[in-house]
MOPAC internal coordinates of N, CA, C and O (Angstrom, degrees):
PM7 1SCF
backbone

  N    0.0000 0     0.00 0     0.00 0    0    0    0
  C    1.4547 1     0.00 0     0.00 0    1    0    0
  C    1.5277 1   110.29 1     0.00 0    2    1    0
  O    1.2310 1   120.67 1   136.49 1    3    2    1
  N    1.3253 1   116.32 1   -43.51 1    3    2    1
  C    1.4557 1   120.69 1   179.98 1    5    3    2
  C    1.5294 1   110.80 1   -63.19 1    6    5    3
  O    1.2310 1   120.31 1   140.08 1    7    6    5
  N    1.3251 1   117.02 1   -39.92 1    7    6    5
  C    1.4659 1   120.17 1   179.55 1    9    7    6
  C    1.5291 1   110.58 1   -64.67 1   10    9    7
  O    1.2310 1   120.28 1   140.14 1   11   10    9
  N    1.3406 1   117.06 1   -39.86 1   11   10    9
  C    1.4607 1   120.39 1   178.24 1   13   11   10
  C    1.5156 1   110.64 1   -65.58 1   14   13   11
  O    1.2310 1   120.56 1   137.25 1   15   14   13
  N    1.3352 1   116.53 1   -42.75 1   15   14   13
  C    1.4671 1   120.40 1   178.94 1   17   15   14
  C    1.5263 1   109.86 1   -61.18 1   18   17   15
  O    1.2310 1   120.12 1   138.49 1   19   18   17
  N    1.3284 1   117.37 1   -41.51 1   19   18   17
  C    1.4579 1   121.11 1   178.06 1   21   19   18
  C    1.5276 1   110.78 1   -63.12 1   22   21   19
  O    1.2310 1   120.30 1   138.53 1   23   22   21
  N    1.3459 1   117.04 1   -41.47 1   23   22   21
  C    1.4664 1   120.52 1   179.38 1   25   23   22
  C    1.5280 1   110.77 1   -63.22 1   26   25   23
  O    1.2310 1   120.35 1   138.67 1   27   26   25
  N    1.3187 1   116.93 1   -41.33 1   27   26   25
  C    1.4599 1   120.55 1   178.74 1   29   27   26
  C    1.5181 1   110.49 1   -64.78 1   30   29   27
  O    1.2310 1   120.23 1   134.05 1   31   30   29
  N    1.3339 1   117.16 1   -45.95 1   31   30   29
  C    1.4636 1   120.60 1   179.32 1   33   31   30
  C    1.5228 1   111.38 1   -62.44 1   34   33   31
  O    1.2310 1   120.51 1   139.69 1   35   34   33
  N    1.3115 1   116.63 1   -40.31 1   35   34   33
  C    1.4584 1   120.90 1   178.24 1   37   35   34
  C    1.5251 1   110.46 1   -63.12 1   38   37   35
  O    1.2310 1   120.27 1   135.09 1   39   38   37
  N    1.3236 1   117.10 1   -44.91 1   39   38   37
  C    1.4588 1   120.63 1   179.02 1   41   39   38
  C    1.5227 1   110.88 1   -62.50 1   42   41   39
  O    1.2310 1   120.09 1   135.80 1   43   42   41
  N    1.3201 1   117.42 1   -44.20 1   43   42   41
  C    1.4614 1   120.76 1   179.54 1   45   43   42
  C    1.5248 1   111.29 1   -64.08 1   46   45   43
  O    1.2310 1   120.27 1   138.27 1   47   46   45
  N    1.3208 1   117.09 1   -41.73 1   47   46   45
  C    1.4644 1   120.73 1   179.28 1   49   47   46
  C    1.5239 1   110.43 1   -65.23 1   50   49   47
  O    1.2310 1   120.28 1   139.06 1   51   50   49
  N    1.3267 1   117.08 1   -40.94 1   51   50   49
  C    1.4588 1   121.14 1   179.11 1   53   51   50
  C    1.5193 1   110.37 1   -63.62 1   54   53   51
  O    1.2310 1   120.62 1   135.85 1   55   54   53
  N    1.3338 1   116.42 1   -44.15 1   55   54   53
  C    1.4663 1   120.05 1   179.64 1   57   55   54
  C    1.5207 1   110.79 1   -64.54 1   58   57   55
  O    1.2310 1   120.07 1   140.30 1   59   58   57
  N    1.3312 1   117.47 1   -39.70 1   59   58   57
  C    1.4659 1   121.48 1  -179.72 1   61   59   58
  C    1.5188 1   111.58 1   -65.48 1   62   61   59
  O    1.2310 1   120.57 1   151.90 1   63   62   61
  N    1.3104 1   116.52 1   -28.10 1   63   62   61
  C    1.4661 1   120.68 1  -178.98 1   65   63   62
  C    1.5276 1   111.98 1   -92.54 1   66   65   63
  O    1.2310 1   120.20 1  -170.76 1   67   66   65
  N    1.3072 1   117.21 1     9.24 1   67   66   65
  C    1.4559 1   119.99 1   175.94 1   69   67   66
  C    1.5065 1   114.31 1    95.35 1   70   69   67
  O    1.2310 1   119.36 1   174.88 1   71   70   69
  N    1.3358 1   118.83 1    -5.12 1   71   70   69
  C    1.4567 1   121.05 1   177.90 1   73   71   70
  C    1.5057 1   110.49 1   -85.62 1   74   73   71
  O    1.2310 1   119.90 1   -21.54 1   75   74   73
  N    1.3050 1   117.80 1   158.46 1   75   74   73
  C    1.4512 1   121.49 1  -178.26 1   77   75   74
  C    1.5082 1   114.00 1   -87.59 1   78   77   75
  O    1.2310 1   120.17 1   158.76 1   79   78   77
  N    1.3255 1   117.28 1   -21.24 1   79   78   77
  C    1.4559 1   118.31 1  -174.28 1   81   79   78
  C    1.5136 1   108.82 1    69.26 1   82   81   79
  O    1.2310 1   120.34 1   -12.57 1   83   82   81
  N    1.3127 1   116.96 1   167.43 1   83   82   81
  C    1.4528 1   120.55 1   178.48 1   85   83   82
  C    1.5101 1   108.64 1  -114.02 1   86   85   83
  O    1.2310 1   121.06 1   -96.48 1   87   86   85
  N    1.3359 1   115.58 1    83.52 1   87   86   85
  C    1.4614 1   121.17 1  -177.44 1   89   87   86
  C    1.5144 1   111.26 1   -68.36 1   90   89   87
  O    1.2310 1   119.47 1   162.17 1   91   90   89
  N    1.3126 1   118.62 1   -17.83 1   91   90   89
  C    1.4616 1   120.88 1   179.51 1   93   91   90
  C    1.5224 1   111.41 1   -64.76 1   94   93   91
  O    1.2310 1   120.29 1   159.07 1   95   94   93
  N    1.3242 1   117.04 1   -20.93 1   95   94   93
  C    1.4568 1   120.82 1  -179.13 1   97   95   94
  C    1.5227 1   112.99 1   -90.13 1   98   97   95
  O    1.2310 1   119.56 1   171.63 1   99   98   97
  N    1.3257 1   118.45 1    -8.37 1   99   98   97
  C    1.4559 1   121.13 1  -176.03 1  101   99   98
  C    1.5227 1   110.99 1   -79.86 1  102  101   99
  O    1.2310 1   121.10 1   -46.77 1  103  102  101
  N    1.3312 1   115.51 1   133.23 1  103  102  101
  C    1.4542 1   119.27 1   177.56 1  105  103  102
  C    1.5238 1   110.50 1   -81.85 1  106  105  103
  O    1.2310 1   120.64 1    -7.93 1  107  106  105
  N    1.3256 1   116.38 1   172.07 1  107  106  105
  C    1.4554 1   121.61 1  -176.94 1  109  107  106
  C    1.5163 1   113.48 1   -60.57 1  110  109  107
  O    1.2310 1   120.20 1   142.94 1  111  110  109
  N    1.3303 1   117.22 1   -37.06 1  111  110  109
  C    1.4623 1   120.50 1   179.71 1  113  111  110
  C    1.5248 1   110.87 1   -64.67 1  114  113  111
  O    1.2310 1   120.46 1   139.45 1  115  114  113
  N    1.3180 1   116.72 1   -40.55 1  115  114  113
  C    1.4644 1   120.59 1   178.86 1  117  115  114
  C    1.5215 1   110.42 1   -68.57 1  118  117  115
  O    1.2310 1   120.29 1   139.04 1  119  118  117
  N    1.3206 1   117.04 1   -40.96 1  119  118  117
  C    1.4623 1   120.51 1   177.22 1  121  119  118
  C    1.5290 1   110.82 1   -63.76 1  122  121  119
  O    1.2310 1   120.23 1   142.29 1  123  122  121
  N    1.3302 1   117.16 1   -37.71 1  123  122  121
  C    1.4668 1   122.24 1   175.82 1  125  123  122
  C    1.5261 1   109.85 1   -57.53 1  126  125  123
  O    1.2310 1   120.82 1   133.61 1  127  126  125
  N    1.3134 1   116.04 1   -46.39 1  127  126  125
  C    1.4733 1   120.70 1   177.94 1  129  127  126
  C    1.5203 1   111.52 1   -66.67 1  130  129  127
  O    1.2310 1   120.43 1   133.35 1  131  130  129
  N    1.3120 1   116.78 1   -46.65 1  131  130  129
  C    1.4577 1   122.38 1  -176.64 1  133  131  130
  C    1.5278 1   111.90 1   -58.93 1  134  133  131
  O    1.2310 1   120.62 1   143.37 1  135  134  133
  N    1.3219 1   116.41 1   -36.63 1  135  134  133
  C    1.4625 1   120.70 1  -177.88 1  137  135  134
  C    1.5272 1   112.78 1   -89.26 1  138  137  135
  O    1.2310 1   120.29 1  -174.10 1  139  138  137
  N    1.3158 1   117.06 1     5.90 1  139  138  137
  C    1.4579 1   120.98 1   173.57 1  141  139  138
  C    1.5164 1   115.11 1    74.25 1  142  141  139
  O    1.2310 1   119.76 1  -159.16 1  143  142  141
  N    1.3090 1   118.06 1    20.84 1  143  142  141
  C    1.4679 1   121.64 1  -178.05 1  145  143  142
  C    1.5294 1   111.96 1   -60.48 1  146  145  143
  O    1.2310 1   120.76 1   146.00 1  147  146  145
  N    1.3351 1   116.16 1   -34.00 1  147  146  145
  C    1.4623 1   120.52 1  -177.83 1  149  147  146
  C    1.5264 1   112.06 1   -63.54 1  150  149  147
  O    1.2310 1   119.75 1   155.81 1  151  150  149
  N    1.3089 1   118.09 1   -24.19 1  151  150  149
  C    1.4624 1   120.98 1   178.92 1  153  151  150
  C    1.5260 1   110.80 1   -55.22 1  154  153  151
  O    1.2310 1   120.35 1   136.73 1  155  154  153
  N    1.3096 1   116.94 1   -43.27 1  155  154  153
  C    1.4711 1   121.12 1  -178.37 1  157  155  154
  C    1.5288 1   112.81 1   -99.01 1  158  157  155
  O    1.2310 1   120.71 1   145.48 1  159  158  157
  N    1.3309 1   116.25 1   -34.52 1  159  158  157
  C    1.4641 1   120.09 1  -171.57 1  161  159  158
  C    1.5264 1   114.36 1  -104.54 1  162  161  159
  O    1.2310 1   119.48 1   174.73 1  163  162  161
  N    1.3219 1   118.59 1    -5.27 1  163  162  161
  C    1.4590 1   121.70 1  -179.55 1  165  163  162
  C    1.5156 1   112.33 1    89.19 1  166  165  163
  O    1.2310 1   121.01 1   -22.98 1  167  166  165
  N    1.3261 1   115.68 1   157.02 1  167  166  165
  C    1.4657 1   121.25 1  -177.13 1  169  167  166
  C    1.5263 1   112.28 1   -58.73 1  170  169  167
  O    1.2310 1   120.66 1   141.51 1  171  170  169
  N    1.3211 1   116.35 1   -38.49 1  171  170  169
  C    1.4572 1   120.62 1  -179.25 1  173  171  170
  C    1.5128 1   113.11 1  -107.87 1  174  173  171
  O    1.2310 1   120.15 1  -162.60 1  175  174  173
  N    1.3355 1   117.31 1    17.40 1  175  174  173
  C    1.4525 1   121.17 1  -179.90 1  177  175  174
  C    1.5211 1   113.67 1    75.19 1  178  177  175
  O    1.2310 1   120.76 1  -160.92 1  179  178  177
  N    1.3378 1   116.14 1    19.08 1  179  178  177
  C    1.4687 1   120.31 1  -177.28 1  181  179  178
  C    1.5195 1   113.32 1   -74.15 1  182  181  179
  O    1.2310 1   120.04 1   169.03 1  183  182  181
  N    1.3103 1   117.53 1   -10.97 1  183  182  181
  C    1.4582 1   122.18 1  -179.44 1  185  183  182
  C    1.5146 1   111.52 1    90.28 1  186  185  183
  O    1.2310 1   121.39 1   -25.72 1  187  186  185
  N    1.2878 1   114.95 1   154.28 1  187  186  185
  C    1.4671 1   123.18 1   177.26 1  189  187  186
  C    1.5257 1   107.36 1  -144.47 1  190  189  187
  O    1.2310 1   120.94 1     2.60 1  191  190  189
  N    1.3037 1   115.81 1  -177.40 1  191  190  189
  C    1.4636 1   118.87 1  -178.82 1  193  191  190
  C    1.5293 1   112.03 1   -65.72 1  194  193  191
  O    1.2310 1   119.86 1   159.43 1  195  194  193
  N    1.3284 1   117.87 1   -20.57 1  195  194  193
  C    1.4698 1   121.18 1  -178.89 1  197  195  194
  C    1.5218 1   113.77 1   -90.94 1  198  197  195
  O    1.2310 1   120.02 1   158.67 1  199  198  197
  N    1.3348 1   117.56 1   -21.33 1  199  198  197
  C    1.4581 1   120.01 1  -176.48 1  201  199  198
  C    1.5102 1   111.72 1  -152.48 1  202  201  199
  O    1.2310 1   120.34 1   -27.55 1  203  202  201
  N    1.3286 1   116.95 1   152.45 1  203  202  201
  C    1.4652 1   121.16 1  -175.71 1  205  203  202
  C    1.5228 1   113.27 1   -72.90 1  206  205  203
  O    1.2310 1   120.69 1   -17.94 1  207  206  205
  N    1.3319 1   116.28 1   162.06 1  207  206  205
  C    1.4620 1   119.94 1   172.47 1  209  207  206
  C    1.5304 1   110.19 1   -63.54 1  210  209  207
  O    1.2310 1   121.08 1   -27.16 1  211  210  209
  N    1.3064 1   115.54 1   152.84 1  211  210  209
  C    1.4581 1   120.44 1  -176.06 1  213  211  210
  C    1.5247 1   113.18 1  -111.62 1  214  213  211
  O    1.2310 1   120.20 1  -176.82 1  215  214  213
  N    1.3205 1   117.23 1     3.18 1  215  214  213
  C    1.4652 1   120.11 1   178.22 1  217  215  214
  C    1.5303 1   109.20 1   -70.08 1  218  217  215
  O    1.2310 1   121.06 1   -27.42 1  219  218  217
  N    1.3068 1   115.57 1   152.58 1  219  218  217
  C    1.4589 1   122.81 1   174.62 1  221  219  218
  C    1.5267 1   113.30 1    67.51 1  222  221  219
  O    1.2310 1   120.27 1  -153.73 1  223  222  221
  N    1.3277 1   117.09 1    26.27 1  223  222  221
  C    1.4670 1   120.10 1   178.66 1  225  223  222
  C    1.5268 1   112.23 1   -65.22 1  226  225  223
  O    1.2310 1   120.64 1   156.24 1  227  226  225
  N    1.3314 1   116.37 1   -23.76 1  227  226  225
  C    1.4560 1   120.65 1  -179.34 1  229  227  226
  C    1.5207 1   113.67 1   -61.40 1  230  229  227
  O    1.2310 1   119.76 1   162.53 1  231  230  229
  N    1.3172 1   118.07 1   -17.47 1  231  230  229
  C    1.4713 1   121.12 1   176.88 1  233  231  230
  C    1.5241 1   111.40 1   -66.38 1  234  233  231
  O    1.2310 1   120.45 1   151.37 1  235  234  233
  N    1.3257 1   116.74 1   -28.63 1  235  234  233
  C    1.4609 1   120.60 1  -174.41 1  237  235  234
  C    1.5304 1   114.06 1  -122.44 1  238  237  235
  O    1.2310 1   119.88 1   169.09 1  239  238  237
  N    1.3187 1   117.83 1   -10.91 1  239  238  237
  C    1.4627 1   120.54 1  -171.41 1  241  239  238
  C    1.5196 1   111.67 1  -131.00 1  242  241  239
  O    1.2310 1   121.07 1   -29.72 1  243  242  241
  N    1.3316 1   115.56 1   150.28 1  243  242  241
  C    1.4565 1   121.70 1   160.58 1  245  243  242
  C    1.5287 1   106.10 1  -113.43 1  246  245  243
  O    1.2310 1   120.13 1    -8.12 1  247  246  245
  N    1.2963 1   117.35 1   171.88 1  247  246  245
  C    1.4730 1   119.98 1  -171.78 1  249  247  246
  C    1.5330 1   112.68 1   -63.02 1  250  249  247
  O    1.2310 1   119.79 1   141.14 1  251  250  249
  N    1.3247 1   118.01 1   -38.86 1  251  250  249
  C    1.4652 1   120.62 1  -178.05 1  253  251  250
  C    1.5290 1   111.35 1   -67.42 1  254  253  251
  O    1.2310 1   120.29 1   136.06 1  255  254  253
  N    1.3410 1   117.05 1   -43.94 1  255  254  253
  C    1.4654 1   119.60 1   179.41 1  257  255  254
  C    1.5204 1   111.75 1   -69.09 1  258  257  255
  O    1.2310 1   120.18 1   144.83 1  259  258  257
  N    1.3180 1   117.27 1   -35.17 1  259  258  257
  C    1.4619 1   120.25 1   177.05 1  261  259  258
  C    1.5310 1   110.19 1   -67.27 1  262  261  259
  O    1.2310 1   120.17 1   139.24 1  263  262  261
  N    1.3232 1   117.27 1   -40.76 1  263  262  261
  C    1.4708 1   120.82 1   176.65 1  265  263  262
  C    1.5273 1   110.62 1   -64.04 1  266  265  263
  O    1.2310 1   120.00 1   142.32 1  267  266  265
  N    1.3286 1   117.61 1   -37.68 1  267  266  265
  C    1.4718 1   121.65 1   176.72 1  269  267  266
  C    1.5295 1   109.98 1   -64.65 1  270  269  267
  O    1.2310 1   120.48 1   138.73 1  271  270  269
  N    1.3237 1   116.68 1   -41.27 1  271  270  269
  C    1.4651 1   121.30 1   176.28 1  273  271  270
  C    1.5215 1   110.67 1   -59.49 1  274  273  271
  O    1.2310 1   120.17 1   136.04 1  275  274  273
  N    1.3302 1   117.28 1   -43.96 1  275  274  273
  C    1.4617 1   120.62 1  -179.32 1  277  275  274
  C    1.5263 1   111.69 1   -60.48 1  278  277  275
  O    1.2310 1   120.28 1   146.43 1  279  278  277
  N    1.3059 1   117.07 1   -33.57 1  279  278  277
  C    1.4665 1   120.58 1   179.70 1  281  279  278
  C    1.5311 1   111.69 1   -71.61 1  282  281  279
  O    1.2310 1   120.14 1   139.97 1  283  282  281
  N    1.3404 1   117.33 1   -40.03 1  283  282  281
  C    1.4687 1   120.37 1  -175.92 1  285  283  282
  C    1.5305 1   110.07 1  -145.91 1  286  285  283
  O    1.2310 1   120.41 1  -107.32 1  287  286  285
  N    1.3396 1   116.82 1    72.68 1  287  286  285
  C    1.4670 1   119.85 1  -176.58 1  289  287  286
  C    1.5239 1   113.36 1   -58.15 1  290  289  287
  O    1.2310 1   120.18 1   140.62 1  291  290  289
  N    1.3187 1   117.27 1   -39.38 1  291  290  289
  C    1.4606 1   120.50 1  -177.03 1  293  291  290
  C    1.5290 1   111.90 1   -59.07 1  294  293  291
  O    1.2310 1   120.33 1   136.68 1  295  294  293
  N    1.3213 1   116.98 1   -43.32 1  295  294  293
  C    1.4658 1   120.99 1  -179.85 1  297  295  294
  C    1.5246 1   110.94 1   -66.02 1  298  297  295
  O    1.2310 1   120.08 1   138.12 1  299  298  297
  N    1.3193 1   117.46 1   -41.88 1  299  298  297
  C    1.4622 1   120.79 1  -179.12 1  301  299  298
  C    1.5296 1   110.29 1   -69.07 1  302  301  299
  O    1.2310 1   120.14 1   139.14 1  303  302  301
  N    1.3257 1   117.34 1   -40.86 1  303  302  301
  C    1.4680 1   121.23 1   178.02 1  305  303  302
  C    1.5247 1   110.24 1   -60.97 1  306  305  303
  O    1.2310 1   120.35 1   138.41 1  307  306  305
  N    1.3296 1   116.93 1   -41.59 1  307  306  305
  C    1.4683 1   121.26 1  -178.78 1  309  307  306
  C    1.5313 1   111.93 1   -63.12 1  310  309  307
  O    1.2310 1   120.08 1   154.02 1  311  310  309
  N    1.3356 1   117.46 1   -25.98 1  311  310  309
  C    1.4692 1   122.29 1  -178.54 1  313  311  310
  C    1.5234 1   112.96 1   -86.74 1  314  313  311
  O    1.2310 1   119.42 1   167.57 1  315  314  313
  N    1.3198 1   118.72 1   -12.43 1  315  314  313
  C    1.4631 1   121.84 1  -168.41 1  317  315  314
  C    1.5297 1   110.90 1  -128.52 1  318  317  315
  O    1.2310 1   119.80 1   -69.37 1  319  318  317
  N    1.3294 1   117.99 1   110.63 1  319  318  317
  C    1.4677 1   120.40 1  -179.86 1  321  319  318
  C    1.5368 1   113.49 1   -59.08 1  322  321  319
  O    1.2310 1   120.10 1   145.43 1  323  322  321
  N    1.3254 1   117.42 1   -34.57 1  323  322  321
  C    1.4630 1   120.55 1   178.22 1  325  323  322
  C    1.5242 1   110.44 1   -62.16 1  326  325  323
  O    1.2310 1   120.49 1   135.03 1  327  326  325
  N    1.3201 1   116.66 1   -44.97 1  327  326  325
  C    1.4650 1   120.63 1   179.32 1  329  327  326
  C    1.5246 1   111.64 1   -70.33 1  330  329  327
  O    1.2310 1   120.20 1   145.27 1  331  330  329
  N    1.3169 1   117.23 1   -34.73 1  331  330  329
  C    1.4706 1   120.42 1   177.58 1  333  331  330
  C    1.5217 1   110.25 1   -62.43 1  334  333  331
  O    1.2310 1   120.29 1   136.94 1  335  334  333
  N    1.3303 1   117.05 1   -43.06 1  335  334  333
  C    1.4694 1   120.94 1   178.78 1  337  335  334
  C    1.5233 1   110.32 1   -65.82 1  338  337  335
  O    1.2310 1   120.16 1   137.71 1  339  338  337
  N    1.3202 1   117.30 1   -42.29 1  339  338  337
  C    1.4610 1   121.17 1   178.67 1  341  339  338
  C    1.5233 1   110.62 1   -64.39 1  342  341  339
  O    1.2310 1   120.77 1   138.24 1  343  342  341
  N    1.3241 1   116.14 1   -41.76 1  343  342  341
  C    1.4619 1   121.39 1   179.42 1  345  343  342
  C    1.5292 1   111.49 1   -59.57 1  346  345  343
  O    1.2310 1   120.43 1   143.46 1  347  346  345
  N    1.3201 1   116.78 1   -36.54 1  347  346  345
  C    1.4647 1   121.36 1  -178.66 1  349  347  346
  C    1.5324 1   112.38 1   -69.83 1  350  349  347
  O    1.2310 1   120.15 1   161.77 1  351  350  349
  N    1.3281 1   117.32 1   -18.23 1  351  350  349
  C    1.4700 1   121.50 1  -178.31 1  353  351  350
  C    1.5284 1   113.35 1   -79.51 1  354  353  351
  O    1.2310 1   119.88 1   161.49 1  355  354  353
  N    1.3291 1   117.84 1   -18.51 1  355  354  353
  C    1.4595 1   121.22 1  -172.42 1  357  355  354
  C    1.5245 1   110.69 1  -120.18 1  358  357  355
  O    1.2310 1   120.46 1   -40.26 1  359  358  357
  N    1.3507 1   116.73 1   139.74 1  359  358  357
  C    1.4660 1   120.10 1  -176.36 1  361  359  358
  C    1.5181 1   114.67 1   -75.14 1  362  361  359
  O    1.2310 1   119.78 1   158.78 1  363  362  361
  N    1.3111 1   118.02 1   -21.22 1  363  362  361
  C    1.4590 1   121.03 1  -176.47 1  365  363  362
  C    1.5219 1   110.23 1   -91.15 1  366  365  363
  O    1.2310 1   120.72 1   -44.76 1  367  366  365
  N    1.3217 1   116.23 1   135.24 1  367  366  365
  C    1.4589 1   121.26 1   178.13 1  369  367  366
  C    1.5247 1   109.61 1   -86.58 1  370  369  367
  O    1.2310 1   120.75 1   -46.00 1  371  370  369
  N    1.3204 1   116.17 1   134.00 1  371  370  369
  C    1.4617 1   120.65 1   176.65 1  373  371  370
  C    1.5183 1   108.30 1   -68.85 1  374  373  371
  O    1.2310 1   120.81 1   -57.60 1  375  374  373
  N    1.3144 1   116.05 1   122.40 1  375  374  373
  C    1.4604 1   119.73 1  -178.32 1  377  375  374
  C    1.5280 1   110.43 1   -90.46 1  378  377  375
  O    1.2310 1   119.98 1   -30.76 1  379  378  377
  N    1.3203 1   117.65 1   149.24 1  379  378  377
  C    1.4615 1   120.66 1   179.76 1  381  379  378
  C    1.5298 1   111.70 1   -74.35 1  382  381  379
  O    1.2310 1   121.20 1   -28.99 1  383  382  381
  N    1.2962 1   115.31 1   151.01 1  383  382  381
  C    1.4619 1   122.84 1   178.77 1  385  383  382
  C    1.5244 1   109.17 1  -100.39 1  386  385  383
  O    1.2310 1   120.85 1  -119.13 1  387  386  385
  N    1.3105 1   115.98 1    60.87 1  387  386  385
  C    1.4711 1   120.34 1  -176.04 1  389  387  386
  C    1.5266 1   112.62 1   -75.22 1  390  389  387
  O    1.2310 1   119.82 1   158.47 1  391  390  389
  N    1.3114 1   117.95 1   -21.53 1  391  390  389
  C    1.4657 1   120.95 1  -179.91 1  393  391  390
  C    1.5193 1   112.21 1   -93.00 1  394  393  391
  O    1.2310 1   120.98 1  -150.75 1  395  394  393
  N    1.3186 1   115.74 1    29.25 1  395  394  393
  C    1.4604 1   120.90 1   177.10 1  397  395  394
  C    1.5189 1   108.78 1  -123.99 1  398  397  395
  O    1.2310 1   121.30 1   -22.95 1  399  398  397
  N    1.3001 1   115.13 1   157.05 1  399  398  397
  C    1.4634 1   120.02 1   176.31 1  401  399  398
  C    1.5284 1   108.71 1   -85.11 1  402  401  399
  O    1.2310 1   120.31 1   -17.88 1  403  402  401
  N    1.3256 1   117.00 1   162.12 1  403  402  401
  C    1.4667 1   119.09 1   175.00 1  405  403  402
  C    1.5348 1   112.13 1   -56.09 1  406  405  403
  O    1.2310 1   120.38 1   142.08 1  407  406  405
  N    1.3228 1   116.87 1   -37.92 1  407  406  405
  C    1.4634 1   120.56 1   179.82 1  409  407  406
  C    1.5290 1   111.54 1   -66.05 1  410  409  407
  O    1.2310 1   120.49 1   141.35 1  411  410  409
  N    1.3204 1   116.68 1   -38.65 1  411  410  409
  C    1.4693 1   120.01 1   177.86 1  413  411  410
  C    1.5262 1   110.58 1   -65.19 1  414  413  411
  O    1.2310 1   120.55 1   137.58 1  415  414  413
  N    1.3315 1   116.55 1   -42.42 1  415  414  413
  C    1.4650 1   119.10 1   178.19 1  417  415  414
  C    1.5195 1   111.15 1   -63.55 1  418  417  415
  O    1.2310 1   119.83 1   144.31 1  419  418  417
  N    1.3182 1   117.94 1   -35.69 1  419  418  417
  C    1.4652 1   120.73 1   176.54 1  421  419  418
  C    1.5304 1   110.90 1   -67.02 1  422  421  419
  O    1.2310 1   120.06 1   141.40 1  423  422  421
  N    1.3324 1   117.49 1   -38.60 1  423  422  421
  C    1.4787 1   119.87 1   178.00 1  425  423  422
  C    1.5252 1   110.87 1   -66.87 1  426  425  423
  O    1.2310 1   120.08 1   142.27 1  427  426  425
  N    1.3397 1   117.45 1   -37.73 1  427  426  425
  C    1.4648 1   120.41 1   175.48 1  429  427  426
  C    1.5241 1   109.04 1   -65.06 1  430  429  427
  O    1.2310 1   120.16 1   135.79 1  431  430  429
  N    1.3359 1   117.29 1   -44.21 1  431  430  429
  C    1.4623 1   120.76 1   179.14 1  433  431  430
  C    1.5285 1   110.79 1   -60.28 1  434  433  431
  O    1.2310 1   120.14 1   137.73 1  435  434  433
  N    1.3200 1   117.33 1   -42.27 1  435  434  433
  C    1.4781 1   120.68 1   178.24 1  437  435  434
  C    1.5267 1   110.21 1   -60.85 1  438  437  435
  O    1.2310 1   120.16 1   136.55 1  439  438  437
  N    1.3220 1   117.29 1   -43.45 1  439  438  437
  C    1.4594 1   121.11 1   178.08 1  441  439  438
  C    1.5291 1   110.39 1   -61.13 1  442  441  439
  O    1.2310 1   120.28 1   133.06 1  443  442  441
  N    1.3208 1   117.07 1   -46.94 1  443  442  441
  C    1.4677 1   120.70 1  -178.02 1  445  443  442
  C    1.5323 1   111.22 1   -64.54 1  446  445  443
  O    1.2310 1   120.22 1   138.25 1  447  446  445
  N    1.3049 1   117.18 1   -41.75 1  447  446  445
  C    1.4648 1   119.99 1   179.50 1  449  447  446
  C    1.5278 1   112.16 1   -67.27 1  450  449  447
  O    1.2310 1   120.07 1   154.72 1  451  450  449
  N    1.3084 1   117.46 1   -25.28 1  451  450  449
  C    1.4723 1   121.43 1   177.51 1  453  451  450
  C    1.5250 1   112.17 1   -77.54 1  454  453  451
  O    1.2310 1   119.81 1   169.61 1  455  454  453
  N    1.3357 1   117.96 1   -10.39 1  455  454  453
  C    1.4581 1   120.75 1   178.96 1  457  455  454
  C    1.5227 1   112.20 1   -71.91 1  458  457  455
  O    1.2310 1   120.09 1   168.61 1  459  458  457
  N    1.3224 1   117.43 1   -11.39 1  459  458  457
  C    1.4768 1   121.06 1  -178.79 1  461  459  458
  C    1.5127 1   111.86 1   -56.31 1  462  461  459
  O    1.2310 1   120.10 1   180.00 1  463  462  461

């Protein structure tokens, strides 16, 4: 956990100083932290009052569809009654991950699917 926190702080400091950082080296857990997912979903994906738990996602998702959801949650929610009902239960809106690469979204999806 400490190593991940250090990696996130290093990336943020590098970006603040005008450097790009090497996001290609960041694993899904670090990207989860960097994008603030824990604010709504908890540090370990256990869920909070703002967002649902993320365990057992493999029952409904594969990595490609989960990565697609991360890019445009609103569109995927609109297509799926199960997700629409779940979305209505939580006050926080899932924000899109448009500032990520497809590879980063896949690494986040891999991390989330491993929470099962």
